[in-house]
PDB file of N, H, CA, C and O in Angstrom:
ATOM      1  N   MET A   1       6.966  45.133  64.726  1.00  0.00           N
ATOM      2  CA  MET A   1       6.826  43.805  65.618  1.00  0.00           C
ATOM      3  C   MET A   1       7.717  43.443  66.295  1.00  0.00           C
ATOM      4  O   MET A   1       8.533  42.874  65.570  1.00  0.00           O
ATOM      5  N   ASN A   2       8.229  43.458  67.950  1.00  0.00           N
ATOM      6  H   ASN A   2       7.566  43.921  68.539  1.00  0.00           H
ATOM      7  CA  ASN A   2       8.335  43.028  68.964  1.00  0.00           C
ATOM      8  C   ASN A   2       9.480  41.932  68.312  1.00  0.00           C
ATOM      9  O   ASN A   2       9.374  40.771  67.916  1.00  0.00           O
ATOM     10  N   SER A   3      10.992  43.193  68.431  1.00  0.00           N
ATOM     11  H   SER A   3      11.078  44.136  68.752  1.00  0.00           H
ATOM     12  CA  SER A   3      12.530  41.850  68.714  1.00  0.00           C
ATOM     13  C   SER A   3      11.973  40.229  68.871  1.00  0.00           C
ATOM     14  O   SER A   3      12.122  39.224  68.175  1.00  0.00           O
ATOM     15  N   LEU A   4      11.072  40.588  70.479  1.00  0.00           N
ATOM     16  H   LEU A   4      10.951  41.405  71.044  1.00  0.00           H
ATOM     17  CA  LEU A   4      11.597  39.619  71.276  1.00  0.00           C
ATOM     18  C   LEU A   4      10.693  38.673  70.389  1.00  0.00           C
ATOM     19  O   LEU A   4      11.345  37.641  70.548  1.00  0.00           O
ATOM     20  N   PHE A   5      10.388  38.566  70.149  1.00  0.00           N
ATOM     21  H   PHE A   5       9.859  39.404  70.019  1.00  0.00           H
ATOM     22  CA  PHE A   5       9.419  37.144  69.584  1.00  0.00           C
ATOM     23  C   PHE A   5       9.525  36.272  68.686  1.00  0.00           C
ATOM     24  O   PHE A   5       8.744  35.369  68.386  1.00  0.00           O
ATOM     25  N   TRP A   6      11.047  36.706  68.023  1.00  0.00           N
ATOM     26  H   TRP A   6      11.681  37.440  68.267  1.00  0.00           H
ATOM     27  CA  TRP A   6      11.528  35.968  67.039  1.00  0.00           C
ATOM     28  C   TRP A   6      12.417  34.776  68.115  1.00  0.00           C
ATOM     29  O   TRP A   6      13.031  33.800  67.685  1.00  0.00           O
ATOM     30  N   GLY A   7      12.291  35.143  69.499  1.00  0.00           N
ATOM     31  H   GLY A   7      11.791  35.936  69.848  1.00  0.00           H
ATOM     32  CA  GLY A   7      13.648  34.577  70.778  1.00  0.00           C
ATOM     33  C   GLY A   7      12.260  33.912  72.139  1.00  0.00           C
ATOM     34  O   GLY A   7      12.470  33.328  73.202  1.00  0.00           O
ATOM     35  N   GLU A   8      10.837  34.350  71.457  1.00  0.00           N
ATOM     36  H   GLU A   8      10.666  34.825  70.593  1.00  0.00           H
ATOM     37  CA  GLU A   8      10.098  33.801  72.506  1.00  0.00           C
ATOM     38  C   GLU A   8      10.265  31.917  71.922  1.00  0.00           C
ATOM     39  O   GLU A   8      11.222  31.216  72.251  1.00  0.00           O
ATOM     40  N   PRO A   9       9.335  31.529  71.213  1.00  0.00           N
ATOM     41  CA  PRO A   9       9.439  30.087  71.151  1.00  0.00           C
ATOM     42  C   PRO A   9      10.549  29.294  71.217  1.00  0.00           C
ATOM     43  O   PRO A   9      10.383  28.129  71.578  1.00  0.00           O
ATOM     44  N   PHE A  10      12.063  29.826  70.842  1.00  0.00           N
ATOM     45  H   PHE A  10      12.198  30.773  70.549  1.00  0.00           H
ATOM     46  CA  PHE A  10      13.168  28.643  71.439  1.00  0.00           C
ATOM     47  C   PHE A  10      13.159  28.658  72.956  1.00  0.00           C
ATOM     48  O   PHE A  10      13.172  27.577  73.544  1.00  0.00           O
ATOM     49  N   VAL A  11      13.132  30.139  73.843  1.00  0.00           N
ATOM     50  H   VAL A  11      13.121  31.018  73.365  1.00  0.00           H
ATOM     51  CA  VAL A  11      13.056  29.700  75.305  1.00  0.00           C
ATOM     52  C   VAL A  11      12.085  28.681  75.917  1.00  0.00           C
ATOM     53  O   VAL A  11      12.326  27.544  76.322  1.00  0.00           O
ATOM     54  N   LEU A  12      10.572  29.573  75.877  1.00  0.00           N
ATOM     55  H   LEU A  12      10.376  30.497  75.548  1.00  0.00           H
ATOM     56  CA  LEU A  12       9.802  28.439  75.788  1.00  0.00           C
ATOM     57  C   LEU A  12       9.987  26.435  75.411  1.00  0.00           C
ATOM     58  O   LEU A  12       9.671  25.719  76.361  1.00  0.00           O
ATOM     59  N   ASN A  13      10.368  25.858  74.370  1.00  0.00           N
ATOM     60  H   ASN A  13      10.625  26.439  73.598  1.00  0.00           H
ATOM     61  CA  ASN A  13      10.158  24.825  73.957  1.00  0.00           C
ATOM     62  C   ASN A  13      11.618  24.854  75.145  1.00  0.00           C
ATOM     63  O   ASN A  13      11.428  24.016  76.027  1.00  0.00           O
ATOM     64  N   SER A  14      13.044  25.664  75.333  1.00  0.00           N
ATOM     65  H   SER A  14      13.197  26.345  74.617  1.00  0.00           H
ATOM     66  CA  SER A  14      13.556  24.926  76.261  1.00  0.00           C
ATOM     67  C   SER A  14      12.791  24.979  78.070  1.00  0.00           C
ATOM     68  O   SER A  14      13.070  24.072  78.854  1.00  0.00           O
ATOM     69  N   LEU A  15      12.103  25.837  78.380  1.00  0.00           N
ATOM     70  H   LEU A  15      11.876  26.573  77.743  1.00  0.00           H
ATOM     71  CA  LEU A  15      11.556  25.503  79.739  1.00  0.00           C
ATOM     72  C   LEU A  15      10.783  23.987  79.421  1.00  0.00           C
ATOM     73  O   LEU A  15      10.957  23.032  80.177  1.00  0.00           O
ATOM     74  N   PHE A  16       9.852  23.900  78.121  1.00  0.00           N
ATOM     75  H   PHE A  16       9.710  24.676  77.506  1.00  0.00           H
ATOM     76  CA  PHE A  16       8.946  22.360  78.657  1.00  0.00           C
ATOM     77  C   PHE A  16      10.213  21.919  77.665  1.00  0.00           C
ATOM     78  O   PHE A  16       9.536  21.408  76.774  1.00  0.00           O
ATOM     79  N   PHE A  17      11.926  21.732  77.102  1.00  0.00           N
ATOM     80  H   PHE A  17      12.476  22.147  77.827  1.00  0.00           H
ATOM     81  CA  PHE A  17      11.686  20.355  77.341  1.00  0.00           C
ATOM     82  C   PHE A  17      12.497  19.881  78.287  1.00  0.00           C
ATOM     83  O   PHE A  17      12.789  18.687  78.366  1.00  0.00           O
ATOM     84  N   TRP A  18      13.246  21.464  79.679  1.00  0.00           N
ATOM     85  H   TRP A  18      13.008  22.434  79.615  1.00  0.00           H
ATOM     86  CA  TRP A  18      12.925  20.991  80.971  1.00  0.00           C
ATOM     87  C   TRP A  18      12.922  20.742  82.118  1.00  0.00           C
ATOM     88  O   TRP A  18      13.662  20.468  83.063  1.00  0.00           O
ATOM     89  N   GLY A  19      11.229  21.002  81.650  1.00  0.00           N
ATOM     90  H   GLY A  19      10.629  21.225  80.883  1.00  0.00           H
ATOM     91  CA  GLY A  19      10.300  20.716  82.877  1.00  0.00           C
ATOM     92  C   GLY A  19       9.790  21.667  83.951  1.00  0.00           C
ATOM     93  O   GLY A  19       9.405  21.395  85.089  1.00  0.00           O
ATOM     94  N   TRP A  20       9.886  23.014  83.246  1.00  0.00           N
ATOM     95  H   TRP A  20      10.199  23.235  82.322  1.00  0.00           H
ATOM     96  CA  TRP A  20       9.832  24.089  83.935  1.00  0.00           C
ATOM     97  C   TRP A  20       8.931  25.073  84.423  1.00  0.00           C
ATOM     98  O   TRP A  20       8.772  25.936  85.286  1.00  0.00           O
ATOM     99  N   PHE A  21       8.343  24.429  83.294  1.00  0.00           N
ATOM    100  H   PHE A  21       8.472  23.728  82.593  1.00  0.00           H
ATOM    101  CA  PHE A  21       6.632  24.955  83.080  1.00  0.00           C
ATOM    102  C   PHE A  21       5.422  24.269  83.134  1.00  0.00           C
ATOM    103  O   PHE A  21       4.982  24.195  81.987  1.00  0.00           O
ATOM    104  N   ASP A  22       4.669  23.725  83.949  1.00  0.00           N
ATOM    105  H   ASP A  22       5.027  23.785  84.881  1.00  0.00           H
ATOM    106  CA  ASP A  22       3.984  23.538  83.888  1.00  0.00           C
ATOM    107  C   ASP A  22       2.300  23.652  82.773  1.00  0.00           C
ATOM    108  O   ASP A  22       2.636  23.319  81.636  1.00  0.00           O
ATOM    109  N   GLU A  23       1.481  23.835  82.789  1.00  0.00           N
ATOM    110  H   GLU A  23       1.208  24.105  83.712  1.00  0.00           H
ATOM    111  CA  GLU A  23       0.066  24.139  81.633  1.00  0.00           C
ATOM    112  C   GLU A  23      -1.058  25.357  82.511  1.00  0.00           C
ATOM    113  O   GLU A  23      -2.082  25.734  81.940  1.00  0.00           O
ATOM    114  N   LYS A  24      -0.647  25.935  84.103  1.00  0.00           N
ATOM    115  H   LYS A  24       0.185  25.629  84.567  1.00  0.00           H
ATOM    116  CA  LYS A  24      -0.588  26.361  84.191  1.00  0.00           C
ATOM    117  C   LYS A  24      -0.161  27.670  83.950  1.00  0.00           C
ATOM    118  O   LYS A  24      -0.726  28.584  83.349  1.00  0.00           O
ATOM    119  N   SER A  25       1.369  27.598  84.740  1.00  0.00           N
ATOM    120  H   SER A  25       1.828  26.855  85.227  1.00  0.00           H
ATOM    121  CA  SER A  25       2.200  29.169  83.767  1.00  0.00           C
ATOM    122  C   SER A  25       2.373  28.923  82.943  1.00  0.00           C
ATOM    123  O   SER A  25       2.506  30.008  82.377  1.00  0.00           O
ATOM    124  N   PHE A  26       2.578  27.869  81.930  1.00  0.00           N
ATOM    125  H   PHE A  26       2.470  26.987  82.389  1.00  0.00           H
ATOM    126  CA  PHE A  26       2.616  28.705  80.586  1.00  0.00           C
ATOM    127  C   PHE A  26       1.384  30.005  80.127  1.00  0.00           C
ATOM    128  O   PHE A  26       1.400  31.159  79.698  1.00  0.00           O
ATOM    129  N   LEU A  27       0.231  28.814  80.591  1.00  0.00           N
ATOM    130  H   LEU A  27       0.217  27.876  80.940  1.00  0.00           H
ATOM    131  CA  LEU A  27      -1.112  30.129  79.997  1.00  0.00           C
ATOM    132  C   LEU A  27      -1.027  31.488  80.540  1.00  0.00           C
ATOM    133  O   LEU A  27      -1.213  32.357  79.688  1.00  0.00           O
ATOM    134  N   ALA A  28      -0.807  31.884  81.672  1.00  0.00           N
ATOM    135  H   ALA A  28      -0.656  31.178  82.364  1.00  0.00           H
ATOM    136  CA  ALA A  28      -0.311  32.763  82.567  1.00  0.00           C
ATOM    137  C   ALA A  28       0.657  33.348  81.622  1.00  0.00           C
ATOM    138  O   ALA A  28       0.337  34.256  80.855  1.00  0.00           O
ATOM    139  N   PHE A  29       2.109  32.720  81.683  1.00  0.00           N
ATOM    140  H   PHE A  29       2.369  31.983  82.306  1.00  0.00           H
ATOM    141  CA  PHE A  29       3.056  33.620  81.058  1.00  0.00           C
ATOM    142  C   PHE A  29       2.701  34.671  79.167  1.00  0.00           C
ATOM    143  O   PHE A  29       2.984  35.783  78.719  1.00  0.00           O
ATOM    144  N   LEU A  30       1.827  33.208  78.579  1.00  0.00           N
ATOM    145  H   LEU A  30       1.597  32.306  78.942  1.00  0.00           H
ATOM    146  CA  LEU A  30       1.496  33.589  77.088  1.00  0.00           C
ATOM    147  C   LEU A  30       0.692  34.338  77.437  1.00  0.00           C
ATOM    148  O   LEU A  30       1.206  35.457  77.458  1.00  0.00           O
ATOM    149  N   THR A  31      -0.337  34.367  77.741  1.00  0.00           N
ATOM    150  H   THR A  31      -0.754  33.459  77.724  1.00  0.00           H
ATOM    151  CA  THR A  31      -0.812  35.640  78.788  1.00  0.00           C
ATOM    152  C   THR A  31      -0.641  37.464  78.408  1.00  0.00           C
ATOM    153  O   THR A  31      -1.055  38.358  77.670  1.00  0.00           O
ATOM    154  N   ILE A  32       0.160  37.202  79.379  1.00  0.00           N
ATOM    155  H   ILE A  32       0.496  36.476  79.978  1.00  0.00           H
ATOM    156  CA  ILE A  32       0.169  38.229  79.688  1.00  0.00           C
ATOM    157  C   ILE A  32       1.863  38.618  78.098  1.00  0.00           C
ATOM    158  O   ILE A  32       2.166  39.761  77.754  1.00  0.00           O
ATOM    159  N   TRP A  33       2.548  37.342  77.533  1.00  0.00           N
ATOM    160  H   TRP A  33       2.302  36.414  77.812  1.00  0.00           H
ATOM    161  CA  TRP A  33       3.416  38.155  76.827  1.00  0.00           C
ATOM    162  C   TRP A  33       2.108  38.248  75.751  1.00  0.00           C
ATOM    163  O   TRP A  33       2.845  37.866  74.843  1.00  0.00           O
ATOM    164  N   LEU A  34       0.810  38.425  75.070  1.00  0.00           N
ATOM    165  H   LEU A  34       0.211  38.735  75.808  1.00  0.00           H
ATOM    166  CA  LEU A  34      -0.277  38.863  74.128  1.00  0.00           C
ATOM    167  C   LEU A  34      -0.683  40.097  74.823  1.00  0.00           C
ATOM    168  O   LEU A  34      -0.743  41.104  74.117  1.00  0.00           O
ATOM    169  N   VAL A  35      -1.006  40.225  76.214  1.00  0.00           N
ATOM    170  H   VAL A  35      -0.957  39.407  76.788  1.00  0.00           H
ATOM    171  CA  VAL A  35      -0.945  41.564  76.210  1.00  0.00           C
ATOM    172  C   VAL A  35      -0.317  42.569  76.005  1.00  0.00           C
ATOM    173  O   VAL A  35      -0.745  43.631  75.554  1.00  0.00           O
ATOM    174  N   GLU A  36       1.279  42.171  76.485  1.00  0.00           N
ATOM    175  H   GLU A  36       1.627  41.308  76.851  1.00  0.00           H
ATOM    176  CA  GLU A  36       2.151  43.289  76.271  1.00  0.00           C
ATOM    177  C   GLU A  36       2.669  43.182  74.679  1.00  0.00           C
ATOM    178  O   GLU A  36       3.377  44.004  74.098  1.00  0.00           O
ATOM    179  N   ASN A  37       2.352  42.471  74.370  1.00  0.00           N
ATOM    180  H   ASN A  37       1.777  41.804  74.842  1.00  0.00           H
ATOM    181  CA  ASN A  37       2.714  42.588  72.601  1.00  0.00           C
ATOM    182  C   ASN A  37       1.654  43.688  71.862  1.00  0.00           C
ATOM    183  O   ASN A  37       1.997  44.683  71.223  1.00  0.00           O
ATOM    184  N   LEU A  38      -0.092  43.111  72.200  1.00  0.00           N
ATOM    185  H   LEU A  38      -0.371  42.304  72.719  1.00  0.00           H
ATOM    186  CA  LEU A  38      -1.574  43.660  71.794  1.00  0.00           C
ATOM    187  C   LEU A  38      -0.694  45.361  72.062  1.00  0.00           C
ATOM    188  O   LEU A  38      -0.521  46.242  71.220  1.00  0.00           O
ATOM    189  N   THR A  39      -0.226  45.346  73.714  1.00  0.00           N
ATOM    190  H   THR A  39      -0.368  44.630  74.398  1.00  0.00           H
ATOM    191  CA  THR A  39       0.387  47.094  73.529  1.00  0.00           C
ATOM    192  C   THR A  39       1.098  47.553  73.437  1.00  0.00           C
ATOM    193  O   THR A  39       1.465  48.513  74.114  1.00  0.00           O
ATOM    194  N   LEU A  40       1.664  47.005  72.445  1.00  0.00           N
ATOM    195  H   LEU A  40       1.365  46.225  71.894  1.00  0.00           H
ATOM    196  CA  LEU A  40       3.337  47.569  71.070  1.00  0.00           C
ATOM    197  C   LEU A  40       2.744  47.928  70.653  1.00  0.00           C
ATOM    198  O   LEU A  40       2.507  49.119  70.857  1.00  0.00           O
ATOM    199  N   LEU A  41       1.888  47.060  69.558  1.00  0.00           N
ATOM    200  H   LEU A  41       2.080  46.093  69.393  1.00  0.00           H
ATOM    201  CA  LEU A  41       1.672  46.956  68.162  1.00  0.00           C
ATOM    202  C   LEU A  41       0.643  49.231  68.227  1.00  0.00           C
ATOM    203  O   LEU A  41       0.213  49.744  67.194  1.00  0.00           O
TER     204      LEU A  41
END
């Protein structure tokens, strides 16, 4: 499993807390993140 996996939720929560992510950018980020993780499996 990607070592970054465990850090992502904290980073995302921080971004949401500060209001830096809107829904569209989150979905785009999530899609990229999922693709990257699937290609590493």
